N, CA, C and O atoms as a Tinker XYZ file with bonds, in Angstrom:
   288  protein
     1  N      0.831000   -1.180000    0.000000    73     2
     2  CA     0.000000    0.000000    0.000000    64     1     3
     3  C      0.879000    1.247000    0.000000    63     2     4     5
     4  O      1.915000    1.284000    0.663000    81     3
     5  N      0.469000    2.246000   -0.731000    73     3     6
     6  CA     1.277000    3.466000   -0.811000    64     5     7
     7  C      1.634000    4.076000    0.544000    63     6     8     9
     8  O      2.716000    4.646000    0.692000    81     7
     9  N      0.754000    3.968000    1.524000    73     7    10
    10  CA     1.066000    4.595000    2.813000    64     9    11
    11  C      2.239000    3.918000    3.522000    63    10    12    13
    12  O      2.816000    4.496000    4.443000    81    11
    13  N      2.597000    2.709000    3.106000    73    11    14
    14  CA     3.732000    2.012000    3.709000    64    13    15
    15  C      5.008000    2.113000    2.875000    63    14    16    17
    16  O      6.066000    1.652000    3.304000    81    15
    17  N      4.916000    2.709000    1.694000    73    15    18
    18  CA     6.088000    2.820000    0.825000    64    17    19
    19  C      7.084000    3.807000    1.411000    63    18    20    21
    20  O      6.703000    4.819000    1.999000    81    19
    21  N      8.376000    3.495000    1.243000    73    19    22
    22  CA     9.429000    4.385000    1.703000    64    21    23
    23  C      9.741000    4.271000    3.183000    63    22    24    25
    24  O     10.493000    5.083000    3.722000    81    23
    25  N      9.176000    3.279000    3.843000    73    23    26
    26  CA     9.410000    3.113000    5.288000    64    25    27
    27  C     10.410000    1.997000    5.611000    63    26    28    29
    28  O     10.712000    1.743000    6.777000    81    27
    29  N     10.914000    1.343000    4.576000    73    27    30
    30  CA    11.932000    0.323000    4.796000    64    29    31
    31  C     11.418000   -1.098000    4.933000    63    30    32    33
    32  O     12.215000   -2.025000    5.080000    81    31
    33  N     10.107000   -1.294000    4.889000    73    31    34
    34  CA     9.555000   -2.636000    5.071000    64    33    35
    35  C      9.950000   -3.589000    3.944000    63    34    36    37
    36  O     10.316000   -4.737000    4.193000    81    35
    37  N      9.875000   -3.106000    2.706000    73    35    38
    38  CA    10.230000   -3.948000    1.562000    64    37    39
    39  C     11.691000   -4.381000    1.609000    63    38    40    41
    40  O     12.008000   -5.538000    1.333000    81    39
    41  N     12.571000   -3.459000    1.957000    73    39    42
    42  CA    13.994000   -3.783000    2.064000    64    41    43
    43  C     14.260000   -4.795000    3.157000    63    42    44    45
    44  O     15.083000   -5.694000    2.987000    81    43
    45  N     13.567000   -4.656000    4.285000    73    43    46
    46  CA    13.723000   -5.628000    5.374000    64    45    47
    47  C     13.254000   -7.010000    4.952000    63    46    48    49
    48  O     13.929000   -8.005000    5.220000    81    47
    49  N     12.101000   -7.081000    4.293000    73    47    50
    50  CA    11.579000   -8.371000    3.839000    64    49    51
    51  C     12.503000   -9.018000    2.812000    63    50    52    53
    52  O     12.776000  -10.216000    2.886000    81    51
    53  N     12.980000   -8.231000    1.858000    73    51    54
    54  CA    13.876000   -8.770000    0.840000    64    53    55
    55  C     15.176000   -9.239000    1.472000    63    54    56    57
    56  O     15.671000  -10.316000    1.139000    81    55
    57  N     15.730000   -8.458000    2.369000    73    55    58
    58  CA    16.964000   -8.833000    3.055000    64    57    59
    59  C     16.797000  -10.138000    3.832000    63    58    60    61
    60  O     17.673000  -11.002000    3.795000    81    59
    61  N     15.689000  -10.277000    4.525000    73    59    62
    62  CA    15.416000  -11.495000    5.286000    64    61    63
    63  C     15.302000  -12.704000    4.362000    63    62    64    65
    64  O     15.855000  -13.766000    4.649000    81    63
    65  N     14.586000  -12.540000    3.256000    73    63    66
    66  CA    14.432000  -13.635000    2.299000    64    65    67
    67  C     15.787000  -14.054000    1.718000    63    66    68    69
    68  O     16.084000  -15.246000    1.630000    81    67
    69  N     16.603000  -13.080000    1.325000    73    67    70
    70  CA    17.911000  -13.400000    0.748000    64    69    71
    71  C     18.847000  -14.019000    1.776000    63    70    72    73
    72  O     19.721000  -14.807000    1.415000    81    71
    73  N     18.682000  -13.678000    3.049000    73    71    74
    74  CA    19.554000  -14.227000    4.088000    64    73    75
    75  C     19.303000  -15.711000    4.333000    63    74    76    77
    76  O     20.131000  -16.375000    4.955000    81    75
    77  N     18.185000  -16.241000    3.862000    73    75    78
    78  CA    17.886000  -17.661000    4.060000    64    77    79
    79  C     18.596000  -18.542000    3.039000    63    78    80    81
    80  O     18.603000  -19.766000    3.174000    81    79
    81  N     19.189000  -17.933000    2.024000    73    79    82
    82  CA    19.881000  -18.685000    0.985000    64    81    83
    83  C     21.304000  -19.005000    1.409000    63    82    84    85
    84  O     21.896000  -18.306000    2.232000    81    83
    85  N     21.836000  -20.060000    0.840000    73    83    86
    86  CA    23.247000  -20.363000    1.075000    64    85    87
    87  C     23.907000  -20.660000   -0.262000    63    86    88    89
    88  O     23.251000  -21.054000   -1.226000    81    87
    89  N     25.201000  -20.464000   -0.298000    73    87    90
    90  CA    25.939000  -20.673000   -1.524000    64    89    91
    91  C     25.890000  -19.468000   -2.432000    63    90    92    93
    92  O     25.454000  -18.387000   -2.036000    81    91
    93  N     26.341000  -19.668000   -3.651000    73    91    94
    94  CA    26.359000  -18.590000   -4.632000    64    93    95
    95  C     25.112000  -18.694000   -5.493000    63    94    96    97
    96  O     24.846000  -19.742000   -6.081000    81    95
    97  N     24.357000  -17.623000   -5.568000    73    95    98
    98  CA    23.093000  -17.615000   -6.303000    64    97    99
    99  C     22.984000  -16.331000   -7.108000    63    98   100   101
   100  O     23.562000  -15.304000   -6.754000    81    99
   101  N     22.235000  -16.410000   -8.192000    73    99   102
   102  CA    21.825000  -15.227000   -8.927000    64   101   103
   103  C     20.313000  -15.171000   -8.843000    63   102   104   105
   104  O     19.625000  -16.094000   -9.279000    81   103
   105  N     19.800000  -14.098000   -8.286000    73   103   106
   106  CA    18.373000  -13.904000   -8.102000    64   105   107
   107  C     17.865000  -13.016000   -9.227000    63   106   108   109
   108  O     18.429000  -11.952000   -9.484000    81   107
   109  N     16.791000  -13.453000   -9.904000    73   107   110
   110  CA    16.181000  -12.675000  -10.976000    64   109   111
   111  C     14.806000  -12.203000  -10.545000    63   110   112   113
   112  O     14.076000  -12.922000   -9.862000    81   111
   113  N     14.458000  -10.988000  -10.947000    73   111   114
   114  CA    13.171000  -10.386000  -10.627000    64   113   115
   115  C     12.630000   -9.708000  -11.878000    63   114   116   117
   116  O     13.338000   -8.943000  -12.533000    81   115
   117  N     11.381000   -9.990000  -12.204000    73   115   118
   118  CA    10.671000   -9.205000  -13.209000    64   117   119
   119  C      9.886000   -8.180000  -12.413000    63   118   120   121
   120  O      8.922000   -8.517000  -11.726000    81   119
   121  N     10.302000   -6.933000  -12.508000    73   119   122
   122  CA     9.779000   -5.888000  -11.631000    64   121   123
   123  C      8.758000   -5.007000  -12.343000    63   122   124   125
   124  O      8.747000   -4.895000  -13.569000    81   123
   125  N      7.919000   -4.398000  -11.553000    73   123   126
   126  CA     7.080000   -3.322000  -12.052000    64   125   127
   127  C      8.011000   -2.152000  -12.364000    63   126   128   129
   128  O      8.946000   -1.903000  -11.604000    81   127
   129  N      7.784000   -1.431000  -13.454000    73   127   130
   130  CA     8.669000   -0.309000  -13.769000    64   129   131
   131  C      8.808000    0.700000  -12.629000    63   130   132   133
   132  O      9.872000    1.297000  -12.463000    81   131
   133  N      7.758000    0.896000  -11.852000    73   131   134
   134  CA     7.825000    1.835000  -10.734000    64   133   135
   135  C      8.656000    1.295000   -9.572000    63   134   136   137
   136  O      9.066000    2.062000   -8.700000    81   135
   137  N      8.910000   -0.018000   -9.548000    73   135   138
   138  CA     9.698000   -0.628000   -8.477000    64   137   139
   139  C     11.178000   -0.754000   -8.840000    63   138   140   141
   140  O     11.990000   -1.160000   -8.008000    81   139
   141  N     11.524000   -0.414000  -10.059000    73   139   142
   142  CA    12.921000   -0.538000  -10.499000    64   141   143
   143  C     13.885000    0.219000   -9.586000    63   142   144   145
   144  O     14.923000   -0.341000   -9.234000    81   143
   145  N     13.598000    1.465000   -9.182000    73   143   146
   146  CA    14.518000    2.157000   -8.269000    64   145   147
   147  C     14.680000    1.445000   -6.917000    63   146   148   149
   148  O     15.766000    1.450000   -6.337000    81   147
   149  N     13.607000    0.839000   -6.424000    73   147   150
   150  CA    13.698000    0.086000   -5.163000    64   149   151
   151  C     14.698000   -1.059000   -5.300000    63   150   152   153
   152  O     15.582000   -1.217000   -4.459000    81   151
   153  N     14.559000   -1.861000   -6.363000    73   151   154
   154  CA    15.462000   -3.000000   -6.541000    64   153   155
   155  C     16.893000   -2.537000   -6.804000    63   154   156   157
   156  O     17.840000   -3.181000   -6.353000    81   155
   157  N     17.064000   -1.436000   -7.525000    73   155   158
   158  CA    18.410000   -0.902000   -7.738000    64   157   159
   159  C     19.038000   -0.523000   -6.402000    63   158   160   161
   160  O     20.223000   -0.770000   -6.179000    81   159
   161  N     18.262000    0.065000   -5.527000    73   159   162
   162  CA    18.759000    0.435000   -4.200000    64   161   163
   163  C     19.173000   -0.810000   -3.398000    63   162   164   165
   164  O     20.044000   -0.731000   -2.532000    81   163
   165  N     18.546000   -1.954000   -3.691000    73   163   166
   166  CA    18.857000   -3.203000   -2.997000    64   165   167
   167  C     19.999000   -3.966000   -3.671000    63   166   168   169
   168  O     20.330000   -5.077000   -3.257000    81   167
   169  N     20.600000   -3.378000   -4.701000    73   167   170
   170  CA    21.763000   -3.996000   -5.345000    64   169   171
   171  C     21.463000   -4.780000   -6.612000    63   170   172   173
   172  O     22.358000   -5.422000   -7.161000    81   171
   173  N     20.225000   -4.743000   -7.088000    73   171   174
   174  CA    19.884000   -5.415000   -8.343000    64   173   175
   175  C     20.270000   -4.513000   -9.507000    63   174   176   177
   176  O     20.343000   -3.292000   -9.370000    81   175
   177  N     20.513000   -5.136000  -10.649000    73   175   178
   178  CA    20.802000   -4.359000  -11.852000    64   177   179
   179  C     19.861000   -4.823000  -12.963000    63   178   180   181
   180  O     19.500000   -5.998000  -13.037000    81   179
   181  N     19.478000   -3.900000  -13.809000    73   179   182
   182  CA    18.587000   -4.212000  -14.925000    64   181   183
   183  C     19.411000   -4.839000  -16.039000    63   182   184   185
   184  O     20.409000   -4.269000  -16.480000    81   183
   185  N     18.986000   -6.022000  -16.493000    73   183   186
   186  CA    19.729000   -6.730000  -17.537000    64   185   187
   187  C     18.963000   -6.829000  -18.848000    63   186   188   189
   188  O     19.551000   -7.105000  -19.894000    81   187
   189  N     17.640000   -6.603000  -18.797000    73   187   190
   190  CA    16.830000   -6.725000  -20.006000    64   189   191
   191  C     15.451000   -6.138000  -19.730000    63   190   192   193
   192  O     15.164000   -5.695000  -18.617000    81   191
   193  N     14.616000   -6.139000  -20.739000    73   191   194
   194  CA    13.223000   -5.740000  -20.592000    64   193   195
   195  C     12.359000   -6.833000  -21.199000    63   194   196   197
   196  O     12.722000   -7.434000  -22.210000    81   195
   197  N     11.217000   -7.085000  -20.579000    73   195   198
   198  CA    10.291000   -8.102000  -21.050000    64   197   199
   199  C      8.991000   -7.409000  -21.430000    63   198   200   201
   200  O      8.427000   -6.651000  -20.642000    81   199
   201  N      8.520000   -7.678000  -22.653000    73   199   202
   202  CA     7.278000   -7.048000  -23.086000    64   201   203
   203  C      6.118000   -7.569000  -22.251000    63   202   204   205
   204  O      6.044000   -8.756000  -21.931000    81   203
   205  N      5.237000   -6.683000  -21.913000    73   203   206
   206  CA     4.109000   -6.988000  -21.050000    64   205   207
   207  C      2.818000   -6.591000  -21.767000    63   206   208   209
   208  O      2.796000   -6.415000  -22.985000    81   207
   209  N      1.776000   -6.459000  -21.009000    73   207   210
   210  CA     0.480000   -6.042000  -21.528000    64   209   211
   211  C      0.121000   -4.701000  -20.919000    63   210   212   213
   212  O      0.340000   -4.539000  -19.719000    81   211
   213  N     -0.391000   -3.764000  -21.613000    73   211   214
   214  CA    -0.733000   -3.776000  -23.041000    64   213   215
   215  C      0.507000   -3.707000  -23.919000    63   214   216   217
   216  O      1.594000   -3.365000  -23.455000    81   215
   217  N      0.333000   -4.032000  -25.176000    73   215   218
   218  CA     1.457000   -4.046000  -26.118000    64   217   219
   219  C      2.208000   -2.718000  -26.039000    63   218   220   221
   220  O      1.601000   -1.648000  -26.006000    81   219
   221  N      3.523000   -2.806000  -26.010000    73   219   222
   222  CA     4.353000   -1.616000  -25.913000    64   221   223
   223  C      4.801000   -1.308000  -24.486000    63   222   224   225
   224  O      5.622000   -0.416000  -24.271000    81   223
   225  N      4.263000   -2.041000  -23.514000    73   223   226
   226  CA     4.692000   -1.864000  -22.110000    64   225   227
   227  C      5.786000   -2.889000  -21.831000    63   226   228   229
   228  O      5.673000   -4.052000  -22.220000    81   227
   229  N      6.832000   -2.453000  -21.164000    73   227   230
   230  CA     7.951000   -3.344000  -20.863000    64   229   231
   231  C      8.233000   -3.345000  -19.369000    63   230   232   233
   232  O      8.131000   -2.316000  -18.700000    81   231
   233  N      8.590000   -4.519000  -18.858000    73   231   234
   234  CA     8.951000   -4.684000  -17.454000    64   233   235
   235  C     10.447000   -4.949000  -17.358000    63   234   236   237
   236  O     10.985000   -5.721000  -18.153000    81   235
   237  N     11.124000   -4.330000  -16.410000    73   235   238
   238  CA    12.555000   -4.578000  -16.273000    64   237   239
   239  C     12.833000   -5.970000  -15.693000    63   238   240   241
   240  O     12.221000   -6.382000  -14.708000    81   239
   241  N     13.758000   -6.673000  -16.321000    73   239   242
   242  CA    14.275000   -7.932000  -15.783000    64   241   243
   243  C     15.555000   -7.561000  -15.050000    63   242   244   245
   244  O     16.485000   -7.007000  -15.636000    81   243
   245  N     15.586000   -7.872000  -13.765000    73   243   246
   246  CA    16.697000   -7.447000  -12.916000    64   245   247
   247  C     17.328000   -8.666000  -12.266000    63   246   248   249
   248  O     16.677000   -9.697000  -12.098000    81   247
   249  N     18.596000   -8.543000  -11.903000    73   247   250
   250  CA    19.252000   -9.651000  -11.206000    64   249   251
   251  C     20.263000   -9.131000  -10.196000    63   250   252   253
   252  O     20.750000   -8.002000  -10.269000    81   251
   253  N     20.548000  -10.011000   -9.256000    73   251   254
   254  CA    21.543000   -9.725000   -8.219000    64   253   255
   255  C     22.262000  -11.027000   -7.902000    63   254   256   257
   256  O     21.624000  -12.056000   -7.681000    81   255
   257  N     23.572000  -10.984000   -7.880000    73   255   258
   258  CA    24.370000  -12.145000   -7.478000    64   257   259
   259  C     24.653000  -12.032000   -5.998000    63   258   260   261
   260  O     25.026000  -10.969000   -5.503000    81   259
   261  N     24.473000  -13.129000   -5.297000    73   259   262
   262  CA    24.741000  -13.131000   -3.864000    64   261   263
   263  C     25.621000  -14.323000   -3.520000    63   262   264   265
   264  O     25.626000  -15.336000   -4.219000    81   263
   265  N     26.351000  -14.181000   -2.450000    73   263   266
   266  CA    27.162000  -15.259000   -1.919000    64   265   267
   267  C     26.925000  -15.293000   -0.411000    63   266   268   269
   268  O     27.327000  -14.382000    0.312000    81   267
   269  N     26.284000  -16.331000    0.041000    73   267   270
   270  CA    26.001000  -16.520000    1.456000    64   269   271
   271  C     26.788000  -17.718000    1.941000    63   270   272   273
   272  O     26.819000  -18.751000    1.272000    81   271
   273  N     27.415000  -17.599000    3.081000    73   271   274
   274  CA    28.114000  -18.733000    3.670000    64   273   275
   275  C     27.124000  -19.577000    4.439000    63   274   276   277
   276  O     26.085000  -19.089000    4.883000    81   275
   277  N     27.450000  -20.831000    4.591000    73   275   278
   278  CA    26.607000  -21.751000    5.353000    64   277   279
   279  C     26.515000  -21.272000    6.786000    63   278   280   281
   280  O     27.507000  -20.816000    7.355000    81   279
   281  N     25.333000  -21.371000    7.375000    73   279   282
   282  CA    25.150000  -20.989000    8.766000    64   281   283
   283  C     25.256000  -22.225000    9.638000    63   282   284   285
   284  O     24.720000  -23.280000    9.302000    81   283
   285  N     25.944000  -22.092000   10.751000    73   283   286
   286  CA    26.085000  -23.231000   11.677000    64   285   287
   287  C     25.088000  -23.133000   12.795000    63   286   288
   288  O     25.055000  -23.999000   13.670000    81   287
């Protein structure tokens, strides 16, 4: 919801989700164009665009490489 945007909740959730991974991974996201700056702030980079609906609308395909060590 817009009233919760910019408060850090999305970054916390994404960080928590990524922290559950182990090893070397590349995470891909097909983002809403309005969310592209959020993912860039989280370290993702835009690698391509995917055509969406309606014709002529494109969504950014973004990725981030991560390396997490095994947790004991």
